ZATORZA-661825 format. One record per residue (C-alpha): residue number from 1; residue in three letters; z, y, x. Coordinates in steps of 0.25 Angstrom, whole numbers, plus 5000, padded with zeros to 4 digits. Example, Ala and Ser with C-alpha at 12.3 -4.5 7.8 and 13.67 -1.06 7.14 Angstrom:
BEGIN
@num = 1 | residu = ala | up = 5031 | north = 4982 | east = 5049
@num = 2 | residu = ser | up = 5029 | north = 4996 | east = 5055
//
This chain:
BEGIN
@num = 1 | residu = asp | up = 5362 | north = 5420 | east = 5284
@num = 2 | residu = val | up = 5363 | north = 5408 | east = 5293
@num = 3 | residu = ile | up = 5361 | north = 5394 | east = 5287
@num = 4 | residu = thr | up = 5367 | north = 5383 | east = 5295
@num = 5 | residu = met | up = 5367 | north = 5368 | east = 5293
@num = 6 | residu = glu | up = 5379 | north = 5367 | east = 5303
@num = 7 | residu = leu | up = 5373 | north = 5355 | east = 5310
@num = 8 | residu = glu | up = 5382 | north = 5356 | east = 5322
@num = 9 | residu = cys | up = 5377 | north = 5344 | east = 5329
@num = 10 | residu = ala | up = 5362 | north = 5346 | east = 5326
@num = 11 | residu = tyr | up = 5359 | north = 5351 | east = 5340
@num = 12 | residu = arg | up = 5366 | north = 5340 | east = 5347
@num = 13 | residu = glu | up = 5360 | north = 5330 | east = 5339
@num = 14 | residu = cys | up = 5346 | north = 5335 | east = 5340
@num = 15 | residu = phe | up = 5345 | north = 5339 | east = 5355
@num = 16 | residu = val | up = 5356 | north = 5329 | east = 5361
@num = 17 | residu = asp | up = 5357 | north = 5317 | east = 5352
@num = 18 | residu = gly | up = 5342 | north = 5317 | east = 5348
@num = 19 | residu = asp | up = 5347 | north = 5316 | east = 5333
@num = 20 | residu = cys | up = 5338 | north = 5325 | east = 5325
@num = 21 | residu = ser | up = 5343 | north = 5321 | east = 5311
@num = 22 | residu = ser | up = 5349 | north = 5335 | east = 5309
@num = 23 | residu = leu | up = 5335 | north = 5340 | east = 5309
@num = 24 | residu = tyr | up = 5333 | north = 5333 | east = 5296
@num = 25 | residu = tyr | up = 5344 | north = 5341 | east = 5289
@num = 26 | residu = val | up = 5339 | north = 5354 | east = 5295
@num = 27 | residu = ala | up = 5325 | north = 5351 | east = 5288
@num = 28 | residu = his | up = 5332 | north = 5346 | east = 5275
@num = 29 | residu = ser | up = 5340 | north = 5359 | east = 5275
@num = 30 | residu = leu | up = 5327 | north = 5367 | east = 5277
@num = 31 | residu = met | up = 5321 | north = 5360 | east = 5265
@num = 32 | residu = lys | up = 5333 | north = 5364 | east = 5257
@num = 33 | residu = phe | up = 5331 | north = 5378 | east = 5261
@num = 34 | residu = gln | up = 5317 | north = 5378 | east = 5257
@num = 35 | residu = ser | up = 5320 | north = 5372 | east = 5243
@num = 36 | residu = leu | up = 5329 | north = 5384 | east = 5241
@num = 37 | residu = tyr | up = 5321 | north = 5395 | east = 5247
@num = 38 | residu = gly | up = 5307 | north = 5390 | east = 5247
@num = 39 | residu = leu | up = 5297 | north = 5384 | east = 5257
@num = 40 | residu = ile | up = 5297 | north = 5389 | east = 5271
@num = 41 | residu = pro | up = 5282 | north = 5390 | east = 5274
@num = 42 | residu = phe | up = 5283 | north = 5391 | east = 5289
@num = 43 | residu = val | up = 5291 | north = 5383 | east = 5298
@num = 44 | residu = arg | up = 5292 | north = 5386 | east = 5313
@num = 45 | residu = ala | up = 5299 | north = 5376 | east = 5323
@num = 46 | residu = lys | up = 5303 | north = 5378 | east = 5337
@num = 47 | residu = gly | up = 5309 | north = 5366 | east = 5345
@num = 48 | residu = arg | up = 5309 | north = 5351 | east = 5343
@num = 49 | residu = cys | up = 5320 | north = 5350 | east = 5332
@num = 50 | residu = ala | up = 5314 | north = 5362 | east = 5325
@num = 51 | residu = lys | up = 5301 | north = 5355 | east = 5324
@num = 52 | residu = gln | up = 5307 | north = 5342 | east = 5319
@num = 53 | residu = val | up = 5314 | north = 5350 | east = 5308
@num = 54 | residu = ala | up = 5300 | north = 5357 | east = 5304
@num = 55 | residu = thr | up = 5294 | north = 5343 | east = 5303
@num = 56 | residu = leu | up = 5305 | north = 5338 | east = 5295
@num = 57 | residu = leu | up = 5304 | north = 5350 | east = 5286
@num = 58 | residu = ser | up = 5289 | north = 5348 | east = 5284
@num = 59 | residu = ser | up = 5291 | north = 5333 | east = 5281
@num = 60 | residu = met | up = 5302 | north = 5337 | east = 5270
@num = 61 | residu = arg | up = 5292 | north = 5347 | east = 5264
@num = 62 | residu = asp | up = 5281 | north = 5336 | east = 5263
@num = 63 | residu = gln | up = 5291 | north = 5326 | east = 5257
@num = 64 | residu = lys | up = 5295 | north = 5336 | east = 5246
@num = 65 | residu = gly | up = 5281 | north = 5338 | east = 5242
@num = 66 | residu = gln | up = 5273 | north = 5350 | east = 5237
@num = 67 | residu = asp | up = 5280 | north = 5349 | east = 5223
@num = 68 | residu = phe | up = 5294 | north = 5352 | east = 5230
@num = 69 | residu = ile | up = 5287 | north = 5364 | east = 5238
@num = 70 | residu = ser | up = 5281 | north = 5370 | east = 5226
@num = 71 | residu = arg | up = 5295 | north = 5371 | east = 5219
@num = 72 | residu = leu | up = 5301 | north = 5378 | east = 5230
@num = 73 | residu = pro | up = 5305 | north = 5393 | east = 5228
@num = 74 | residu = ala | up = 5297 | north = 5404 | east = 5235
@num = 75 | residu = pro | up = 5299 | north = 5404 | east = 5250
@num = 76 | residu = lys | up = 5309 | north = 5413 | east = 5256
@num = 77 | residu = thr | up = 5308 | north = 5409 | east = 5270
@num = 78 | residu = his | up = 5294 | north = 5411 | east = 5277
@num = 79 | residu = thr | up = 5296 | north = 5404 | east = 5290
@num = 80 | residu = leu | up = 5307 | north = 5394 | east = 5296
@num = 81 | residu = tyr | up = 5309 | north = 5394 | east = 5311
@num = 82 | residu = leu | up = 5316 | north = 5381 | east = 5316
@num = 83 | residu = ile | up = 5321 | north = 5383 | east = 5331
@num = 84 | residu = asp | up = 5328 | north = 5373 | east = 5339
@num = 85 | residu = arg | up = 5341 | north = 5377 | east = 5345
@num = 86 | residu = asp | up = 5338 | north = 5372 | east = 5359
@num = 87 | residu = leu | up = 5327 | north = 5382 | east = 5360
@num = 88 | residu = asp | up = 5338 | north = 5392 | east = 5363
@num = 89 | residu = pro | up = 5351 | north = 5385 | east = 5367
@num = 90 | residu = val | up = 5357 | north = 5398 | east = 5374
@num = 91 | residu = thr | up = 5359 | north = 5406 | east = 5361
@num = 92 | residu = pro | up = 5370 | north = 5398 | east = 5354
@num = 93 | residu = leu | up = 5378 | north = 5397 | east = 5368
@num = 94 | residu = met | up = 5379 | north = 5412 | east = 5368
@num = 95 | residu = thr | up = 5390 | north = 5420 | east = 5361
@num = 96 | residu = gln | up = 5386 | north = 5426 | east = 5348
@num = 97 | residu = leu | up = 5388 | north = 5441 | east = 5348
@num = 98 | residu = thr | up = 5384 | north = 5444 | east = 5333
@num = 99 | residu = tyr | up = 5395 | north = 5446 | east = 5323
@num = 100 | residu = glu | up = 5392 | north = 5433 | east = 5316
@num = 101 | residu = gly | up = 5390 | north = 5426 | east = 5330
@num = 102 | residu = leu | up = 5404 | north = 5430 | east = 5335
@num = 103 | residu = ile | up = 5411 | north = 5426 | east = 5322
@num = 104 | residu = asp | up = 5404 | north = 5412 | east = 5325
@num = 105 | residu = glu | up = 5408 | north = 5412 | east = 5339
@num = 106 | residu = leu | up = 5422 | north = 5415 | east = 5337
@num = 107 | residu = trp | up = 5425 | north = 5408 | east = 5324
@num = 108 | residu = gly | up = 5413 | north = 5400 | east = 5320
@num = 109 | residu = ile | up = 5405 | north = 5401 | east = 5307
@num = 110 | residu = lys | up = 5402 | north = 5388 | east = 5300
@num = 111 | residu = thr | up = 5392 | north = 5387 | east = 5288
@num = 112 | residu = gly | up = 5393 | north = 5402 | east = 5287
@num = 113 | residu = val | up = 5409 | north = 5402 | east = 5286
@num = 114 | residu = leu | up = 5419 | north = 5408 | east = 5295
@num = 115 | residu = val | up = 5432 | north = 5402 | east = 5295
@num = 116 | residu = leu | up = 5444 | north = 5410 | east = 5301
@num = 117 | residu = thr | up = 5456 | north = 5402 | east = 5304
@num = 118 | residu = glu | up = 5464 | north = 5414 | east = 5308
@num = 119 | residu = val | up = 5466 | north = 5428 | east = 5303
@num = 120 | residu = thr | up = 5459 | north = 5440 | east = 5309
@num = 121 | residu = pro | up = 5467 | north = 5449 | east = 5319
@num = 122 | residu = ser | up = 5470 | north = 5460 | east = 5308
@num = 123 | residu = arg | up = 5476 | north = 5450 | east = 5299
@num = 124 | residu = ala | up = 5483 | north = 5441 | east = 5309
@num = 125 | residu = ala | up = 5492 | north = 5452 | east = 5312
@num = 126 | residu = ser | up = 5498 | north = 5452 | east = 5298
@num = 127 | residu = ser | up = 5498 | north = 5437 | east = 5297
@num = 128 | residu = thr | up = 5512 | north = 5431 | east = 5296
@num = 129 | residu = ser | up = 5509 | north = 5416 | east = 5295
@num = 130 | residu = ser | up = 5517 | north = 5407 | east = 5303
@num = 131 | residu = ser | up = 5511 | north = 5400 | east = 5316
@num = 132 | residu = ser | up = 5512 | north = 5386 | east = 5309
@num = 133 | residu = ala | up = 5503 | north = 5391 | east = 5297
@num = 134 | residu = lys | up = 5489 | north = 5386 | east = 5296
@num = 135 | residu = pro | up = 5479 | north = 5397 | east = 5300
@num = 136 | residu = ser | up = 5472 | north = 5402 | east = 5287
@num = 137 | residu = lys | up = 5457 | north = 5400 | east = 5287
@num = 138 | residu = thr | up = 5447 | north = 5411 | east = 5281
@num = 139 | residu = lys | up = 5433 | north = 5408 | east = 5278
@num = 140 | residu = leu | up = 5422 | north = 5419 | east = 5279
@num = 141 | residu = leu | up = 5408 | north = 5417 | east = 5274
@num = 142 | residu = leu | up = 5398 | north = 5423 | east = 5283
@num = 143 | residu = asn | up = 5385 | north = 5425 | east = 5277
@num = 144 | residu = gly | up = 5376 | north = 5435 | east = 5271
@num = 145 | residu = gly | up = 5385 | north = 5436 | east = 5259
@num = 146 | residu = asp | up = 5394 | north = 5445 | east = 5267
@num = 147 | residu = pro | up = 5386 | north = 5458 | east = 5269
@num = 148 | residu = leu | up = 5394 | north = 5463 | east = 5281
@num = 149 | residu = phe | up = 5393 | north = 5450 | east = 5288
@num = 150 | residu = ser | up = 5378 | north = 5449 | east = 5285
@num = 151 | residu = glu | up = 5376 | north = 5463 | east = 5291
@num = 152 | residu = thr | up = 5384 | north = 5461 | east = 5304
@num = 153 | residu = arg | up = 5382 | north = 5446 | east = 5307
@num = 154 | residu = asp | up = 5370 | north = 5447 | east = 5316
@num = 155 | residu = leu | up = 5375 | north = 5460 | east = 5323
@num = 156 | residu = pro | up = 5381 | north = 5461 | east = 5337
@num = 157 | residu = phe | up = 5396 | north = 5462 | east = 5335
@num = 158 | residu = his | up = 5397 | north = 5476 | east = 5341
@num = 159 | residu = ala | up = 5388 | north = 5481 | east = 5330
@num = 160 | residu = ile | up = 5397 | north = 5476 | east = 5318
@num = 161 | residu = his | up = 5408 | north = 5486 | east = 5319
@num = 162 | residu = lys | up = 5399 | north = 5497 | east = 5314
@num = 163 | residu = ile | up = 5395 | north = 5489 | east = 5302
@num = 164 | residu = phe | up = 5409 | north = 5485 | east = 5299
@num = 165 | residu = ser | up = 5414 | north = 5500 | east = 5300
@num = 166 | residu = ala | up = 5403 | north = 5505 | east = 5290
@num = 167 | residu = arg | up = 5406 | north = 5494 | east = 5280
@num = 168 | residu = ala | up = 5421 | north = 5498 | east = 5281
@num = 169 | residu = lys | up = 5417 | north = 5512 | east = 5278
@num = 170 | residu = glu | up = 5408 | north = 5508 | east = 5266
@num = 171 | residu = leu | up = 5420 | north = 5500 | east = 5260
@num = 172 | residu = glu | up = 5430 | north = 5511 | east = 5262
@num = 173 | residu = glu | up = 5420 | north = 5520 | east = 5254
@num = 174 | residu = lys | up = 5419 | north = 5510 | east = 5243
@num = 175 | residu = glu | up = 5434 | north = 5509 | east = 5243
@num = 176 | residu = arg | up = 5435 | north = 5524 | east = 5241
@num = 177 | residu = leu | up = 5425 | north = 5524 | east = 5230
@num = 178 | residu = arg | up = 5432 | north = 5512 | east = 5223
@num = 179 | residu = his | up = 5444 | north = 5520 | east = 5221
@num = 180 | residu = gly | up = 5437 | north = 5533 | east = 5217
@num = 181 | residu = pro | up = 5430 | north = 5538 | east = 5204
@num = 182 | residu = gln | up = 5419 | north = 5527 | east = 5206
@num = 183 | residu = ala | up = 5429 | north = 5516 | east = 5205
@num = 184 | residu = met | up = 5424 | north = 5511 | east = 5192
@num = 185 | residu = thr | up = 5409 | north = 5510 | east = 5196
@num = 186 | residu = leu | up = 5414 | north = 5502 | east = 5209
@num = 187 | residu = ala | up = 5422 | north = 5492 | east = 5201
@num = 188 | residu = lys | up = 5412 | north = 5481 | east = 5201
@num = 189 | residu = val | up = 5410 | north = 5481 | east = 5216
@num = 190 | residu = ile | up = 5425 | north = 5481 | east = 5220
@num = 191 | residu = gly | up = 5424 | north = 5466 | east = 5222
@num = 192 | residu = glu | up = 5413 | north = 5468 | east = 5232
@num = 193 | residu = his | up = 5420 | north = 5479 | east = 5239
@num = 194 | residu = leu | up = 5432 | north = 5471 | east = 5241
@num = 195 | residu = lys | up = 5425 | north = 5459 | east = 5246
@num = 196 | residu = ala | up = 5417 | north = 5468 | east = 5256
@num = 197 | residu = lys | up = 5430 | north = 5474 | east = 5261
@num = 198 | residu = glu | up = 5436 | north = 5460 | east = 5263
@num = 199 | residu = leu | up = 5424 | north = 5456 | east = 5271
@num = 200 | residu = leu | up = 5424 | north = 5468 | east = 5279
@num = 201 | residu = gly | up = 5438 | north = 5466 | east = 5283
@num = 202 | residu = thr | up = 5435 | north = 5451 | east = 5287
@num = 203 | residu = his | up = 5423 | north = 5456 | east = 5296
@num = 204 | residu = leu | up = 5432 | north = 5467 | east = 5302
@num = 205 | residu = asp | up = 5443 | north = 5457 | east = 5306
@num = 206 | residu = leu | up = 5432 | north = 5447 | east = 5312
@num = 207 | residu = gly | up = 5426 | north = 5459 | east = 5319
@num = 208 | residu = thr | up = 5439 | north = 5463 | east = 5325
@num = 209 | residu = his | up = 5442 | north = 5449 | east = 5329
@num = 210 | residu = ile | up = 5429 | north = 5447 | east = 5336
@num = 211 | residu = arg | up = 5430 | north = 5460 | east = 5343
@num = 212 | residu = glu | up = 5443 | north = 5456 | east = 5349
@num = 213 | residu = ile | up = 5437 | north = 5443 | east = 5354
@num = 214 | residu = ile | up = 5424 | north = 5448 | east = 5360
@num = 215 | residu = glu | up = 5431 | north = 5459 | east = 5367
@num = 216 | residu = lys | up = 5439 | north = 5449 | east = 5375
@num = 217 | residu = arg | up = 5435 | north = 5447 | east = 5390
@num = 218 | residu = ser | up = 5434 | north = 5432 | east = 5388
@num = 219 | residu = phe | up = 5423 | north = 5434 | east = 5377
@num = 220 | residu = leu | up = 5416 | north = 5445 | east = 5385
@num = 221 | residu = arg | up = 5416 | north = 5436 | east = 5398
@num = 222 | residu = arg | up = 5410 | north = 5424 | east = 5390
@num = 223 | residu = leu | up = 5399 | north = 5433 | east = 5384
@num = 224 | residu = tyr | up = 5396 | north = 5439 | east = 5398
@num = 225 | residu = cys | up = 5395 | north = 5424 | east = 5403
@num = 226 | residu = glu | up = 5385 | north = 5420 | east = 5393
@num = 227 | residu = gln | up = 5376 | north = 5432 | east = 5395
@num = 228 | residu = ala | up = 5376 | north = 5431 | east = 5410
@num = 229 | residu = leu | up = 5372 | north = 5416 | east = 5408
@num = 230 | residu = val | up = 5359 | north = 5419 | east = 5401
@num = 231 | residu = glu | up = 5356 | north = 5432 | east = 5409
@num = 232 | residu = asp | up = 5360 | north = 5429 | east = 5423
@num = 233 | residu = gly | up = 5354 | north = 5419 | east = 5433
@num = 234 | residu = asn | up = 5367 | north = 5417 | east = 5441
@num = 235 | residu = his | up = 5378 | north = 5410 | east = 5433
@num = 236 | residu = asp | up = 5389 | north = 5409 | east = 5443
@num = 237 | residu = ser | up = 5399 | north = 5418 | east = 5436
@num = 238 | residu = glu | up = 5396 | north = 5412 | east = 5423
@num = 239 | residu = val | up = 5399 | north = 5398 | east = 5428
@num = 240 | residu = glu | up = 5412 | north = 5404 | east = 5433
@num = 241 | residu = tyr | up = 5415 | north = 5409 | east = 5420
@num = 242 | residu = ile | up = 5412 | north = 5396 | east = 5413
@num = 243 | residu = leu | up = 5421 | north = 5388 | east = 5423
@num = 244 | residu = glu | up = 5432 | north = 5399 | east = 5420
@num = 245 | residu = cys | up = 5431 | north = 5396 | east = 5405
@num = 246 | residu = ile | up = 5432 | north = 5381 | east = 5408
@num = 247 | residu = tyr | up = 5445 | north = 5384 | east = 5417
@num = 248 | residu = arg | up = 5451 | north = 5392 | east = 5405
@num = 249 | residu = gly | up = 5448 | north = 5381 | east = 5395
@num = 250 | residu = glu | up = 5439 | north = 5389 | east = 5386
@num = 251 | residu = pro | up = 5435 | north = 5382 | east = 5373
@num = 252 | residu = phe | up = 5425 | north = 5372 | east = 5378
@num = 253 | residu = pro | up = 5413 | north = 5375 | east = 5368
@num = 254 | residu = lys | up = 5413 | north = 5389 | east = 5374
@num = 255 | residu = val | up = 5413 | north = 5384 | east = 5389
@num = 256 | residu = leu | up = 5402 | north = 5374 | east = 5385
@num = 257 | residu = arg | up = 5393 | north = 5385 | east = 5379
@num = 258 | residu = leu | up = 5394 | north = 5392 | east = 5392
@num = 259 | residu = leu | up = 5390 | north = 5380 | east = 5400
@num = 260 | residu = val | up = 5379 | north = 5376 | east = 5391
@num = 261 | residu = leu | up = 5374 | north = 5391 | east = 5392
@num = 262 | residu = leu | up = 5375 | north = 5390 | east = 5407
@num = 263 | residu = ser | up = 5367 | north = 5377 | east = 5408
@num = 264 | residu = leu | up = 5356 | north = 5382 | east = 5399
@num = 265 | residu = val | up = 5354 | north = 5395 | east = 5407
@num = 266 | residu = ser | up = 5355 | north = 5388 | east = 5421
@num = 267 | residu = met | up = 5346 | north = 5376 | east = 5417
@num = 268 | residu = gly | up = 5358 | north = 5367 | east = 5418
@num = 269 | residu = leu | up = 5370 | north = 5366 | east = 5427
@num = 270 | residu = lys | up = 5370 | north = 5363 | east = 5442
@num = 271 | residu = pro | up = 5377 | north = 5349 | east = 5445
@num = 272 | residu = lys | up = 5388 | north = 5356 | east = 5453
@num = 273 | residu = leu | up = 5391 | north = 5366 | east = 5442
@num = 274 | residu = tyr | up = 5390 | north = 5356 | east = 5431
@num = 275 | residu = glu | up = 5400 | north = 5347 | east = 5438
@num = 276 | residu = thr | up = 5410 | north = 5359 | east = 5440
@num = 277 | residu = ile | up = 5409 | north = 5363 | east = 5426
@num = 278 | residu = arg | up = 5410 | north = 5348 | east = 5421
@num = 279 | residu = arg | up = 5423 | north = 5346 | east = 5430
@num = 280 | residu = glu | up = 5430 | north = 5359 | east = 5425
@num = 281 | residu = ile | up = 5426 | north = 5356 | east = 5410
@num = 282 | residu = ile | up = 5432 | north = 5342 | east = 5411
@num = 283 | residu = gln | up = 5445 | north = 5347 | east = 5418
@num = 284 | residu = thr | up = 5447 | north = 5358 | east = 5408
@num = 285 | residu = tyr | up = 5442 | north = 5352 | east = 5395
@num = 286 | residu = gly | up = 5443 | north = 5337 | east = 5398
//
């Protein structure tokens, strides 16, 4: 599973504002982790901020003393790697294409929880709520406790359908046995079976909705633009696409991600292009 501190402003504070106070909280959290899962014997750091965290971690260990270390449980982690985000600024600007990544792109995952403020397509058709009613919110916990999500979260989206289909067949077989002569022996697992069936239905709904979005021409064009920016040397067509997004009034964070990616791969924007983009952004977004 992914453990996150949700320090959304940490990157800006460290690399723009010069405020590295968030690094203390990172080191303190790692000390808490070690108090639960044992001392991490080897720490490797890459980057300025990562090295500061490693230094803070070492100081905190020394302050706790040998008595504290001796009471820690047996180590469960051999090596800790600390890596600065600015060593690879391109990756977070690209559209994620794994199952979990697409869920995060389209709805956003916060502290391991997905909040859906609208019903999925198959259920929307049967909804009779009035337009004035507040949209219902459904929370879905996305972590290793969900076996199906754990199996598919890191797979490319096109590979999950086969797994979903196989799991559906397994559940159908268990449903058949549940009503057969072995029903009494299966009684104690009925609850688990129903929960698995409900989770499968939720993931199938999510998968259907994701497929509808990623098959749209607008999504494919953006994906092509991103890939062309990191692969090609001439970015004229990509600049035209970005300007087109601005003219259409696309969500500004999406436009900004493309602009930052363009700037990174081009080693900065030329003054004339910068002024053109600046003028169009002001005219469209104010």
